[in-house]
Structure formats: structure tokens, C-alpha cells
NULOLUM-359657 format. One record per residue (C-alpha): residue number from 1; residue in one letter; x, y, z. Coordinates in pm, whole numbers. Example, Ala and Ser with C-alpha at 12.3 -4.5 7.8 and 13.67 -1.06 7.14 Angstrom:
MIFI num residuo   east  north     up
MIFI   1       a   1230   -450    780
MIFI   2       s   1367   -106    714
This chain:
MIFI num residuo   east  north     up
MIFI   1       x  11462  15170   4306
MIFI   2       x  11335  15523   4381
MIFI   3       x  11418  15821   4164
MIFI   4       x  11318  16176   4262
MIFI   5       x  11242  16442   4005
MIFI   6       x  11139  16802   4063
MIFI   7       x  10997  16879   3722
MIFI   8       x  10675  16693   3670
MIFI   9       x  10673  16550   3319
MIFI  10       x  10327  16422   3235
MIFI  11       x  10453  16316   2893
MIFI  12       x  10714  16076   3033
MIFI  13       x  10657  15716   2938
MIFI  14       x  10549  15540   3258
MIFI  15       x  10357  15214   3281
MIFI  16       x  10147  15366   3554
MIFI  17       x  10098  15695   3737
MIFI  18       x   9967  15703   4097
MIFI  19       x   9778  16015   4208
MIFI  20       x   9617  16086   4543
MIFI  21       x   9267  16235   4549
MIFI  22       x   9107  16400   4850
MIFI  23       x   8733  16416   4898
MIFI  24       x   8681  16792   4871
MIFI  25       x   8472  17020   4649
MIFI  26       x   8760  17131   4427
MIFI  27       x   8952  16811   4364
MIFI  28       x   9146  16920   4057
MIFI  29       x   9403  17189   4126
MIFI  30       x   9767  17242   4027
MIFI  31       x   9911  16947   3839
MIFI  32       x   9579  16761   3851
MIFI  33       x   9416  17054   3673
MIFI  34       x   9685  17040   3402
MIFI  35       x   9627  16668   3369
MIFI  36       x   9253  16722   3333
MIFI  37       x   9319  16974   3057
MIFI  38       x   9512  16705   2867
MIFI  39       x   9205  16485   2903
MIFI  40       x   8986  16772   2775
MIFI  41       x   8794  16785   3102
MIFI  42       x   8699  16417   3095
MIFI  43       x   8857  16341   3434
MIFI  44       x   8617  16580   3605
MIFI  45       x   8332  16410   3425
MIFI  46       x   8451  16071   3548
MIFI  47       x   8453  16208   3903
MIFI  48       x   8100  16339   3863
MIFI  49       x   7987  16006   3724
MIFI  50       x   8148  15821   4014
MIFI  51       x   8398  15633   3799
MIFI  52       x   8679  15807   3987
MIFI  53       x   8618  15816   4360
MIFI  54       x   8799  16000   4639
MIFI  55       x   8649  15768   4898
MIFI  56       x   8919  15637   5134
MIFI  57       x   9119  15351   4979
MIFI  58       x   8910  15345   4663
MIFI  59       x   9137  15270   4366
MIFI  60       x   9020  15399   4026
MIFI  61       x   9211  15297   3713
MIFI  62       x   9188  15516   3403
MIFI  63       x   9343  15435   3065
MIFI  64       x   9516  15737   2915
MIFI  65       x   9453  15654   2547
MIFI  66       x   9769  15846   2463
MIFI  67       x   9656  16172   2626
MIFI  68       x   9948  16153   2869
MIFI  69       x  10276  15964   2882
MIFI  70       x  10157  15716   3143
MIFI  71       x   9966  15422   2994
MIFI  72       x   9732  15407   3294
MIFI  73       x   9653  15634   3587
MIFI  74       x   9559  15498   3928
MIFI  75       x   9366  15749   4138
MIFI  76       x   9393  15666   4509
MIFI  77       x   9106  15782   4729
MIFI  78       x   9236  15955   5042
MIFI  79       x   8903  16045   5198
MIFI  80       x   8846  16370   5385
MIFI  81       x   9146  16588   5464
MIFI  82       x   9040  16630   5828
MIFI  83       x   9073  16251   5875
MIFI  84       x   9409  16228   5697
MIFI  85       x   9705  16070   5877
MIFI  86       x  10031  15889   5804
MIFI  87       x   9869  15556   5885
MIFI  88       x   9573  15614   5652
MIFI  89       x   9810  15730   5377
MIFI  90       x  10018  15413   5414
MIFI  91       x   9712  15192   5389
MIFI  92       x   9585  15372   5079
MIFI  93       x   9925  15353   4911
MIFI  94       x   9955  14986   5002
MIFI  95       x   9626  14908   4833
MIFI  96       x   9737  15101   4523
MIFI  97       x  10068  14916   4500
MIFI  98       x   9885  14584   4530
MIFI  99       x   9664  14688   4237
MIFI 100       x   9971  14770   4027
MIFI 101       x  10137  14443   4126
MIFI 102       x   9825  14250   4021
MIFI 103       x   9845  14426   3685
MIFI 104       x  10207  14302   3654
MIFI 105       x  10356  14649   3619
MIFI 106       x  10732  14671   3653
MIFI 107       x  10760  15049   3679
MIFI 108       x  10543  15340   3787
MIFI 109       x  10548  15704   3895
MIFI 110       x  10400  15870   4203
MIFI 111       x  10278  16229   4216
MIFI 112       x  10402  16293   4571
MIFI 113       x  10248  16636   4622
MIFI 114       x   9900  16489   4570
MIFI 115       x   9952  16284   4888
MIFI 116       x  10032  16572   5124
MIFI 117       x   9798  16756   5358
MIFI 118       x   9800  16837   5728
MIFI 119       x   9945  16670   5927
MIFI 120       x  10152  16481   5665
MIFI 121       x  10420  16691   5494
MIFI 122       x  10625  16602   5188
MIFI 123       x  10901  16420   5375
MIFI 124       x  10654  16211   5575
MIFI 125       x  10460  16133   5258
MIFI 126       x  10785  16023   5092
MIFI 127       x  10854  15791   5387
MIFI 128       x  10506  15642   5346
MIFI 129       x  10551  15603   4969
MIFI 130       x  10862  15384   5003
MIFI 131       x  10768  15203   5325
MIFI 132       x  10424  15108   5191
MIFI 133       x  10585  14996   4866
MIFI 134       x  10813  14751   5047
MIFI 135       x  10546  14625   5287
MIFI 136       x  10257  14584   5043
MIFI 137       x  10455  14411   4768
MIFI 138       x  10622  14164   5007
MIFI 139       x  10574  13797   4929
MIFI 140       x  10709  13484   5095
MIFI 141       x  10752  13241   4810
MIFI 142       x  10771  12933   5028
MIFI 143       x  10886  12597   4898
MIFI 144       x  10657  12510   4608
MIFI 145       x  10811  12417   4278
MIFI 146       x  10855  12727   4067
MIFI 147       x  10726  12767   3714
MIFI 148       x  10958  12860   3427
MIFI 149       x  10759  13176   3358
MIFI 150       x  10972  13482   3443
MIFI 151       x  10836  13673   3740
MIFI 152       x  10743  14035   3681
MIFI 153       x  10807  14261   3978
MIFI 154       x  10726  14623   4044
MIFI 155       x  11084  14740   4086
MIFI 156       x  11122  15104   3984
MIFI 157       x  10931  15405   4116
MIFI 158       x  10979  15763   3998
MIFI 159       x  10864  16018   4255
MIFI 160       x  10763  16360   4123
MIFI 161       x  10756  16653   4364
MIFI 162       x  10775  17029   4317
MIFI 163       x  10937  17059   4661
MIFI 164       x  11276  17237   4649
MIFI 165       x  11407  16994   4912
MIFI 166       x  11488  16715   4668
MIFI 167       x  11765  16573   4890
MIFI 168       x  11537  16560   5194
MIFI 169       x  11264  16387   4994
MIFI 170       x  11518  16131   4871
MIFI 171       x  11646  16081   5228
MIFI 172       x  11291  16017   5350
MIFI 173       x  11238  15764   5072
MIFI 174       x  11559  15590   5180
MIFI 175       x  11447  15578   5544
MIFI 176       x  11100  15450   5458
MIFI 177       x  11245  15178   5238
MIFI 178       x  11482  15070   5518
MIFI 179       x  11189  15043   5760
MIFI 180       x  10990  14840   5508
MIFI 181       x  11276  14606   5422
MIFI 182       x  11364  14549   5788
MIFI 183       x  11003  14455   5860
MIFI 184       x  10999  14221   5561
MIFI 185       x  11316  14052   5687
MIFI 186       x  11140  13987   6018
MIFI 187       x  10836  13853   5831
MIFI 188       x  11050  13609   5634
MIFI 189       x  11222  13478   5946
MIFI 190       x  10887  13408   6111
MIFI 191       x  10750  13239   5798
MIFI 192       x  11041  12991   5773
MIFI 193       x  10950  12647   5916
MIFI 194       x  11124  12529   6231
MIFI 195       x  11320  12251   6061
MIFI 196       x  11481  12512   5835
MIFI 197       x  11534  12778   6101
MIFI 198       x  11709  12621   6399
MIFI 199       x  11892  12812   6670
MIFI 200       x  12211  12770   6468
MIFI 201       x  12042  12907   6157
MIFI 202       x  11924  13210   6352
MIFI 203       x  12274  13262   6489
MIFI 204       x  12416  13240   6136
MIFI 205       x  12163  13501   6020
MIFI 206       x  12267  13732   6304
MIFI 207       x  12632  13679   6210
MIFI 208       x  12552  13788   5852
MIFI 209       x  12386  14104   5985
MIFI 210       x  12691  14174   6198
MIFI 211       x  12923  14135   5899
MIFI 212       x  12707  14357   5679
MIFI 213       x  12666  14639   5932
MIFI 214       x  12986  14603   6134
MIFI 215       x  12807  14508   6456
MIFI 216       x  12999  14349   6738
MIFI 217       x  12869  13992   6764
MIFI 218       x  12880  13720   7028
MIFI 219       x  12726  13375   6982
MIFI 220       x  12732  13163   7297
MIFI 221       x  12718  12787   7245
MIFI 222       x  12585  12536   7498
MIFI 223       x  12913  12493   7685
MIFI 224       x  12952  12869   7732
MIFI 225       x  12585  12901   7836
MIFI 226       x  12645  12631   8098
MIFI 227       x  12954  12809   8231
MIFI 228       x  12750  13128   8276
MIFI 229       x  12485  12940   8473
MIFI 230       x  12189  13013   8247
MIFI 231       x  11982  12736   8402
MIFI 232       x  11644  12871   8292
MIFI 233       x  11750  12886   7927
MIFI 234       x  11919  12546   7943
MIFI 235       x  11613  12382   8101
MIFI 236       x  11399  12472   7799
MIFI 237       x  11664  12327   7567
MIFI 238       x  11702  12001   7762
MIFI 239       x  11466  11798   7545
MIFI 240       x  11613  11910   7214
MIFI 241       x  11870  11758   6983
MIFI 242       x  11944  12110   6855
MIFI 243       x  12195  12298   7075
MIFI 244       x  12090  12641   7205
MIFI 245       x  12243  12971   7102
MIFI 246       x  12254  13295   7298
MIFI 247       x  12288  13561   7029
MIFI 248       x  12423  13908   7104
MIFI 249       x  12459  14199   6860
MIFI 250       x  12606  14533   6966
MIFI 251       x  12571  14861   6782
MIFI 252       x  12766  15158   6917
MIFI 253       x  12649  15492   6779
MIFI 254       x  12801  15705   7057
MIFI 255       x  13161  15758   7155
MIFI 256       x  13109  15608   7500
MIFI 257       x  12920  15284   7580
MIFI 258       x  12653  15451   7793
MIFI 259       x  12275  15498   7786
MIFI 260       x  12263  15149   7636
MIFI 261       x  11927  15024   7509
MIFI 262       x  11875  14650   7549
MIFI 263       x  11643  14482   7296
MIFI 264       x  11557  14127   7400
MIFI 265       x  11365  13894   7168
MIFI 266       x  11220  13552   7241
MIFI 267       x  11372  13307   6990
MIFI 268       x  11184  12979   7036
MIFI 269       x  11215  12827   6689
MIFI 270       x  10940  12571   6759
MIFI 271       x  10731  12519   7070
MIFI 272       x  10566  12185   7139
MIFI 273       x  10482  12298   7492
MIFI 274       x  10712  12029   7629
MIFI 275       x  10545  11784   7867
MIFI 276       x  10266  12041   7908
MIFI 277       x  10206  11960   7544
MIFI 278       x   9991  12172   7319
MIFI 279       x   9677  12042   7154
MIFI 280       x   9676  11908   6796
MIFI 281       x   9532  12238   6675
MIFI 282       x   9738  12455   6908
MIFI 283       x  10073  12314   6803
MIFI 284       x  10028  12410   6436
MIFI 285       x  10194  12744   6368
MIFI 286       x  10442  12720   6652
MIFI 287       x  10725  12791   6407
MIFI 288       x  10622  13154   6469
MIFI 289       x  10721  13148   6837
MIFI 290       x  11039  13336   6752
MIFI 291       x  10849  13646   6637
MIFI 292       x  11011  13855   6909
MIFI 293       x  11360  13757   6794
MIFI 294       x  11262  13835   6435
MIFI 295       x  11140  14182   6535
MIFI 296       x  11468  14253   6714
MIFI 297       x  11675  14132   6417
MIFI 298       x  11460  14335   6177
MIFI 299       x  11505  14643   6395
MIFI 300       x  11881  14585   6403
MIFI 301       x  11881  14576   6023
MIFI 302       x  11710  14917   6017
MIFI 303       x  11953  15048   6277
MIFI 304       x  12244  14919   6070
MIFI 305       x  12111  15098   5761
MIFI 306       x  12032  15432   5928
MIFI 307       x  12305  15444   6195
MIFI 308       x  12134  15648   6471
MIFI 309       x  12346  15806   6744
MIFI 310       x  12245  15551   7003
MIFI 311       x  12395  15246   7174
MIFI 312       x  12205  14919   7140
MIFI 313       x  12263  14564   7255
MIFI 314       x  12032  14299   7111
MIFI 315       x  12005  13970   7299
MIFI 316       x  11822  13666   7160
MIFI 317       x  11795  13333   7345
MIFI 318       x  11726  13075   7074
MIFI 319       x  11620  12712   7109
MIFI 320       x  11322  12490   7043
MIFI 321       x  11106  12344   7322
MIFI 322       x  11079  11969   7265
MIFI 323       x  10984  11647   7442
MIFI 324       x  11228  11365   7513
MIFI 325       x  11363  11158   7797
MIFI 326       x  11585  11452   7885
MIFI 327       x  11320  11725   7869
MIFI 328       x  11244  11935   8175
MIFI 329       x  10925  11853   8363
MIFI 330       x  10661  12013   8580
MIFI 331       x  10782  12019   8943
MIFI 332       x  11146  12067   8837
MIFI 333       x  11338  12342   9014
MIFI 334       x  11595  12530   8807
MIFI 335       x  11844  12808   8880
MIFI 336       x  11858  13113   8655
MIFI 337       x  12169  13313   8568
MIFI 338       x  12061  13575   8821
MIFI 339       x  12073  13313   9099
MIFI 340       x  11695  13312   9145
MIFI 341       x  11548  12962   9165
MIFI 342       x  11232  12876   8972
MIFI 343       x  10972  12607   9030
MIFI 344       x  10846  12483   8692
MIFI 345       x  10469  12438   8698
MIFI 346       x  10416  12456   8322
MIFI 347       x  10673  12360   8057
MIFI 348       x  10465  12550   7800
MIFI 349       x  10550  12870   7990
MIFI 350       x  10901  12844   7847
MIFI 351       x  10930  13186   7684
MIFI 352       x  10952  13368   8014
MIFI 353       x  11227  13128   8124
MIFI 354       x  11458  13196   7830
MIFI 355       x  11383  13569   7855
MIFI 356       x  11476  13568   8223
MIFI 357       x  11836  13470   8145
MIFI 358       x  11844  13693   7835
MIFI 359       x  11738  13999   8035
MIFI 360       x  12009  13923   8292
MIFI 361       x  12267  13884   8013
MIFI 362       x  12159  14210   7847
MIFI 363       x  12228  14385   8176
MIFI 364       x  12565  14206   8186
MIFI 365       x  12643  14380   7855
MIFI 366       x  12558  14719   8001
MIFI 367       x  12191  14761   7910
MIFI 368       x  12049  15049   8114
MIFI 369       x  11704  15032   7952
MIFI 370       x  11527  14713   7850
MIFI 371       x  11254  14631   7598
MIFI 372       x  11163  14265   7554
MIFI 373       x  10943  14138   7271
MIFI 374       x  10781  13797   7275
MIFI 375       x  10500  13581   7141
MIFI 376       x  10441  13503   7505
MIFI 377       x  10081  13421   7598
MIFI 378       x   9744  13324   7459
MIFI 379       x   9609  13535   7744
MIFI 380       x   9700  13858   7565
MIFI 381       x   9482  13750   7273
MIFI 382       x   9189  13691   7509
MIFI 383       x   9245  14034   7661
MIFI 384       x   9325  14249   7356
MIFI 385       x   9239  14052   7043
MIFI 386       x   9449  14021   6729
MIFI 387       x   9523  14386   6650
MIFI 388       x   9679  14519   6970
MIFI 389       x  10008  14429   7137
MIFI 390       x  10000  14401   7514
MIFI 391       x  10253  14605   7712
MIFI 392       x  10374  14617   8071
MIFI 393       x  10633  14832   8239
MIFI 394       x  10808  14925   8560
MIFI 395       x  10889  15274   8431
MIFI 396       x  10620  15503   8287
MIFI 397       x  10863  15750   8126
MIFI 398       x  11030  15474   7928
MIFI 399       x  10691  15331   7836
MIFI 400       x  10577  15668   7700
MIFI 401       x  10870  15666   7457
MIFI 402       x  10783  15315   7337
MIFI 403       x  10415  15410   7311
MIFI 404       x  10494  15716   7100
MIFI 405       x  10706  15505   6865
MIFI 406       x  10430  15245   6831
MIFI 407       x  10173  15512   6746
MIFI 408       x  10401  15659   6479
MIFI 409       x  10467  15312   6335
MIFI 410       x  10097  15226   6327
MIFI 411       x  10153  14928   6558
MIFI 412       x   9915  14990   6851
MIFI 413       x  10003  14877   7202
MIFI 414       x   9795  14881   7520
MIFI 415       x   9934  14887   7871
MIFI 416       x   9830  14609   8109
MIFI 417       x   9850  14668   8485
MIFI 418       x  10133  14539   8701
MIFI 419       x  10050  14549   9070
MIFI 420       x  10230  14413   9373
MIFI 421       x   9976  14133   9402
MIFI 422       x  10071  14018   9051
MIFI 423       x  10435  14003   9156
MIFI 424       x  10340  13812   9470
MIFI 425       x  10174  13544   9259
MIFI 426       x  10497  13460   9074
MIFI 427       x  10687  13470   9404
MIFI 428       x  10449  13215   9553
MIFI 429       x  10641  12888   9567
MIFI 430       x  10710  12667   9867
MIFI 431       x  11034  12532   9721
MIFI 432       x  11184  12813   9509
MIFI 433       x  11210  13190   9478
MIFI 434       x  10960  13201   9191
MIFI 435       x  10714  12983   9004
MIFI 436       x  10679  13012   8628
MIFI 437       x  10302  12974   8601
MIFI 438       x  10076  13066   8892
MIFI 439       x   9753  13004   8700
MIFI 440       x   9544  13108   8401
MIFI 441       x   9388  13412   8566
MIFI 442       x   9554  13724   8425
MIFI 443       x   9786  13497   8230
MIFI 444       x   9946  13773   8021
MIFI 445       x  10001  13985   8332
MIFI 446       x  10171  13721   8546
MIFI 447       x  10394  13623   8251
MIFI 448       x  10514  13981   8226
MIFI 449       x  10546  14004   8603
MIFI 450       x  10776  13699   8597
MIFI 451       x  11012  13863   8344
MIFI 452       x  11002  14184   8549
MIFI 453       x  11154  13996   8844
MIFI 454       x  11481  13974   8649
MIFI 455       x  11504  14343   8556
MIFI 456       x  11586  14424   8920
MIFI 457       x  11491  14790   8890
MIFI 458       x  11628  14855   8540
MIFI 459       x  11371  15058   8341
MIFI 460       x  11183  14801   8133
MIFI 461       x  10898  14758   7888
MIFI 462       x  10753  14419   7796
MIFI 463       x  10569  14368   7465
MIFI 464       x  10353  14057   7417
MIFI 465       x  10296  14007   7043
MIFI 466       x  10124  13668   7057
MIFI 467       x   9815  13813   6888
MIFI 468       x   9980  14054   6646
MIFI 469       x  10283  13867   6511
MIFI 470       x  10079  13687   6245
MIFI 471       x   9754  13741   6060
MIFI 472       x   9526  13494   5884
MIFI 473       x   9408  13752   5630
MIFI 474       x   9575  13954   5359
MIFI 475       x   9577  14327   5434
MIFI 476       x   9670  14651   5260
MIFI 477       x  10031  14640   5377
MIFI 478       x  10104  14273   5335
MIFI 479       x   9988  13917   5279
MIFI 480       x   9854  13667   5530
MIFI 481       x  10124  13522   5753
MIFI 482       x  10390  13700   5956
MIFI 483       x  10343  14073   6011
MIFI 484       x  10690  14171   6135
MIFI 485       x  10511  14361   6413
MIFI 486       x  10722  14575   6648
MIFI 487       x  11017  14589   6405
MIFI 488       x  10937  14948   6310
MIFI 489       x  10833  15039   6664
MIFI 490       x  11167  14923   6806
MIFI 491       x  11365  15102   6534
MIFI 492       x  11172  15426   6584
MIFI 493       x  11208  15396   6962
MIFI 494       x  11584  15361   6928
MIFI 495       x  11610  15644   6676
MIFI 496       x  11408  15888   6891
MIFI 497       x  11525  15767   7233
MIFI 498       x  11596  16030   7497
MIFI 499       x  11798  15910   7799
MIFI 500       x  11602  15919   8123
MIFI 501       x  11737  16094   8430
MIFI 502       x  11818  15839   8695
């Protein structure tokens, strides 16, 4: 898909050539100057006339008229160098790839060196080139009848760079593509409707990942879940005709099974809210309530591709939350795997219940650090909107590592407070150790506090992606629908993880 060449051949026959352009007084230097000479100075004139703009994310298409090998040149505005960043580069590239896709190109070339400036070096630019390619050209085809017209896809990209480190550039392209593909896999899982992605289907998908990447896999069925006493998980499944699955994937990148990172993803394949039923409007879109599980599976795909020297156990509790004569009810008291009893006050607060047993089971498999990801609460949307993931922690050093990964991935998170009074609220039950929904005030916070009760001192970060897992609008790095958020953050966190002194 990506080919790296050191010698820049402007006479090569490409359908399109992508060139970055910074907003600075002398825009045409080096290869750009040579290109302008082939155009007899007309490119500079187009810049002066405003037909080619270096304004951030402005895409200017120029026909070559045979003056160079590429049929068309797309100039990508990068804005001012002092404002340049990896995230801005990715967005600009994404918009360019979308323009090429709309023009039905099947092949193009990228002038990599035109996309580098402090603080983005050639290897980081190469990562952005391939990652943005995968993300921006992603499409979920859905289930409409397909036309007989053959689909044209942008499938081949030649990357030109004068850097002597050709192998490192190619390695960065490989890494970026893995990150993009893993995120797209998570997007596709979230976009699949609940009747076509049951707990069994998710378990089968995990089994395929395990086979492809040689992960150790464990899929617990209902009988095994019952034997282990996962009463919180089982309660959520009670109303369903689809049996639950506790999905475990293990990746061992170190000689010894130590410093194990536990990634826990909420896998509710459809959420009616149970007897605390959602509204007619609120229930639409609840196929996406397994966005946390999708992010974990997407991250495991990236981990399988890149093979970092880390140990990871991924745990996904998967079921739907339905209504029937057998469904659990408000006022029920259930017993979790940890032995803690829980008074159910809201059956629509089911995510924290399945995560409670999953966190306990991750620790059973040796997890010494925990990160859970979940489309958990509408409260986080009220607090932080649709662009920021809410985070909570019991360990600031671990949180800093997750935060750094999220910043590098361009997936912003914001830490919510977790005080003793928040913990006291979830411990406030007259009949059980905990209650699962102490009220709407600080909803996102008490939901996280509830999960924290089951970490029992293990360093832990909670990520609430209810607002960020989907988007209603097309954007530079993807279409409307699932975003695959936190897939890249989790993979980067694992890759860069430094064990914490206990």
C-alpha cells in the first residue's frame, strides 16, 4: 500500500501528487522550487493570486497540463509553522485524502519532506501520512443493496523523501497504518447493529484476533460465569435470550508475566435500560454501548501488529440489557464476583455492574494496572460535551501516562474529581455494601466511583467515552458514526508504559 522512494521523480506518472504548503514568505524552496520551474513560475503566480492557499486545511487542486508526471497536484495548506503539530498535520492530510477519494483516484504520491517542520520530524510525518490515510478514507458500507458499478478505492501511495533513513520512514508508515486500521476495526464493530453483533459474535471476533496474533484466549460461557460467582454481570444478562460471554485476550511481550496491564472494555451490545427503560429517542443508537469493548479490541489489534515488550490482559464482559419476565429489577440485591453486595436502584446503570466483575476478573488474571473504557454515562456529556473523554483515577502517576498517550493520539481527556464523599455515596445502602445509582448529581463521577470500589487499591484509570465514541457529523479523519475513540490512546499507552514503583 505504501512505497518509499528516496529519489524524487517529478516525471513519474502519478494520478495525483500531494504537497504541503506552509504560510511563510518564501513558500517555494527545494523540490517545490524545482516544481515551480517546470511550471515556468506559474505556481508562484497562482499563490499570489490566491488560487493556491497555505491557509490551514485549505486544499488547492492544480492540473499539471503535462508539465509534470502527476496529472494533478493537491496543495495542502498547513498554516503557520509556529502553530504546526502532529494533530494539525493529521487533520490537513485527512482533508486532502478525502478530496482525492472524492475525485476517485486509485493512486497518488506524497512529498513527505514538505510536511515536516518543528516539532514534527520525518518519521512522525510518515506516521501521520499513513494513519490519516486509513482514518480519513474509512467507510462503513452498511447493508444497502450494492450497485454493479465497480468501486474505485485510493489504494496505493508512493511516499517521496530525501531522508537517508528510508527504513525508519517505512517503519513509521507501517506503525501509522496499524494505528489507523485498528481504529477502523473498532469503528466497524460499533457501527454493526445489535442483532448482528451479539455477545457470541463479539467472542468469535476476539477468537479470530487471537488466532491471527497468537494471543492466549479464554471465552467464559454462562455456566462458567455462574461458577465464578459473577452475579453483577449475570444480573444484567438475566432478561436476555442471548447468553453472556466474558472475553479474555492475553498478550505476553515479556519473558515473565509481570507488570501486567489490564484493559477492560464495556461490551453491552444493546442497552434498553432494562426496567428503567430508556425513552423512545434515547434508545436509538444503543447498539453503540459496546464502544469500550471495541476500543480494547482495536487496541489489541494494534498490539498484535506491533508486538510491544509489554504484558497485556484484555477483559470484555459482553451481553445485552433487555426486558423480560426474568430481567433484574430495581430493589434487587446482587452479589458480585468480589463478594461485595449491590443494591440495584437503576437497571439502566448496568455498565458499571458488568465492569465490576470484569475488573475483578482482570485482577484474577494478574493485572497490576487497570484502565477501563466505557460508554458509561450521559452525565459526562453534560459535563464535558462531545469532544472530550471524562477520566477518573486512584493513581495520579498512572493517569499521567494515560493522559500523555491521549494527547499524542489527539484524543483529549479531562480528569474528573474523585473524593471520599463520592465514594460514600455509592456505599450508602441500608441493605447492601453498595448501591449502583445514588442519584443524578455528579452522575459521571459516582459511576466511576462505583467501578473504583472493585479495584481495591490496584492503580486504575477510568475513561468514560459516552460523548466521544460517536459523532453525528463527518470530520477530516472520518465519516459520521463511530469514532473508534481511545483505540489509539490505549495502544500508545501500552507501547510507552513504564512500570510504576509500588
